C-alpha positions as CSV (number, residue, x, y, z in Angstrom):
1,M,0.0,0.0,0.0
2,F,1.2,3.5,-0.9
3,H,2.0,5.8,2.1
4,S,2.7,9.5,1.8
5,R,4.7,11.3,4.5
6,K,3.0,14.8,3.5
7,D,0.8,14.8,6.6
8,R,3.6,14.1,9.1
9,Q,4.5,17.9,9.1
10,N,1.3,18.5,11.1
11,E,2.0,15.9,13.9
12,I,3.0,16.9,17.4
13,E,5.7,15.0,19.1
14,M,7.0,15.5,22.6
15,V,10.8,15.5,22.9
16,T,13.3,17.0,25.2
17,I,16.7,18.5,24.3
18,E,18.2,16.0,26.7
19,E,16.9,13.1,24.5
20,L,18.4,14.7,21.4
21,V,22.0,14.6,22.6
22,P,23.6,11.3,22.5
23,E,25.0,10.0,25.8
24,D,28.6,9.7,24.3
25,H,28.6,13.2,22.7
26,L,31.8,15.0,23.2
27,L,30.0,18.1,24.6
28,R,28.5,16.0,27.3
29,K,32.1,15.2,28.4
30,I,33.1,18.8,28.2
31,E,30.2,19.9,30.2
32,Q,30.9,17.4,32.8
33,Y,34.6,18.2,33.3
34,I,34.8,22.0,32.6
35,D,33.1,24.4,35.0
36,F,32.1,27.5,33.0
37,S,30.3,29.1,35.9
38,F,33.2,31.7,36.5
39,I,32.6,33.5,33.2
40,P,29.6,35.7,34.1
41,E,31.4,37.0,37.1
42,K,34.6,37.7,35.1
43,V,32.8,39.8,32.6
44,R,30.2,41.6,34.8
45,S,32.2,44.8,35.0
46,Y,32.0,45.2,31.2
47,Y,28.1,45.3,31.2
48,S,25.9,48.1,32.3
49,E,23.0,47.2,34.7
50,D,20.8,50.2,33.8
51,N,21.2,51.2,30.3
52,G,22.1,50.1,26.7
53,R,20.7,47.3,24.7
54,P,19.9,43.9,26.0
55,S,23.0,41.7,25.9
56,L,23.4,38.1,24.9
57,D,24.1,36.0,27.9
58,P,27.9,36.1,28.2
59,L,28.0,32.4,29.1
60,V,26.2,31.5,26.0
61,L,28.4,33.8,23.8
62,F,31.5,32.2,25.3
63,K,30.2,28.7,24.8
64,M,29.3,29.5,21.1
65,M,32.8,30.8,20.5
66,F,34.1,27.7,22.3
67,I,32.0,25.4,20.0
68,G,33.2,27.4,17.0
69,Y,36.8,27.0,17.7
70,F,36.6,23.5,18.9
71,F,34.6,22.3,15.8
72,G,36.4,24.6,13.3
73,I,33.2,26.7,12.6
74,R,34.5,30.0,11.3
75,S,31.3,31.7,10.0
76,E,29.0,33.3,12.7
77,R,26.0,32.4,10.6
78,E,27.1,28.7,10.3
79,L,27.8,28.8,14.1
80,E,24.2,30.0,14.7
81,R,22.9,27.2,12.5
82,Q,24.9,24.5,14.2
83,A,24.6,25.9,17.7
84,Y,24.3,23.1,20.2
85,R,21.2,24.1,22.2
86,W,21.8,21.5,25.0
87,F,25.3,22.7,25.6
88,L,24.3,26.4,25.5
89,G,21.4,25.9,27.9
90,L,18.8,27.0,25.3
91,N,15.2,25.7,24.7
92,L,14.1,24.5,21.3
93,T,12.3,27.8,20.8
94,D,14.9,30.1,22.0
95,P,16.5,32.3,19.3
96,V,20.2,31.6,18.5
97,S,21.4,34.9,17.2
98,F,24.0,37.6,17.7
99,D,21.5,40.1,16.1
100,Y,19.4,41.5,18.9
101,Q,16.9,44.1,17.9
102,L,15.4,46.8,20.2
103,E,11.8,46.2,21.1
104,P,9.5,49.2,20.6
105,T,8.8,51.2,23.8
């Protein structure tokens, strides 16, 4: 019998980011052995608390650059496309972009 996959785009499936990352993935080992928690405190003095545009989380930015260096991704656009959401601590719907636009006031 002939089956089409056309209607599959409308299906809803529950999945977590945790399930999408294989247990033996290299970034799981990096996350296990490297403590990145020192980064926000190191860069806090470079950010203004009360003015300016909203910033990208410095920890996410650092980890994106780390991934780029580690996996040889030279293009920022390619890095955004290949960003590893689990490692960056992002949800499936969170934007992965260096381009933040001001929201209307």
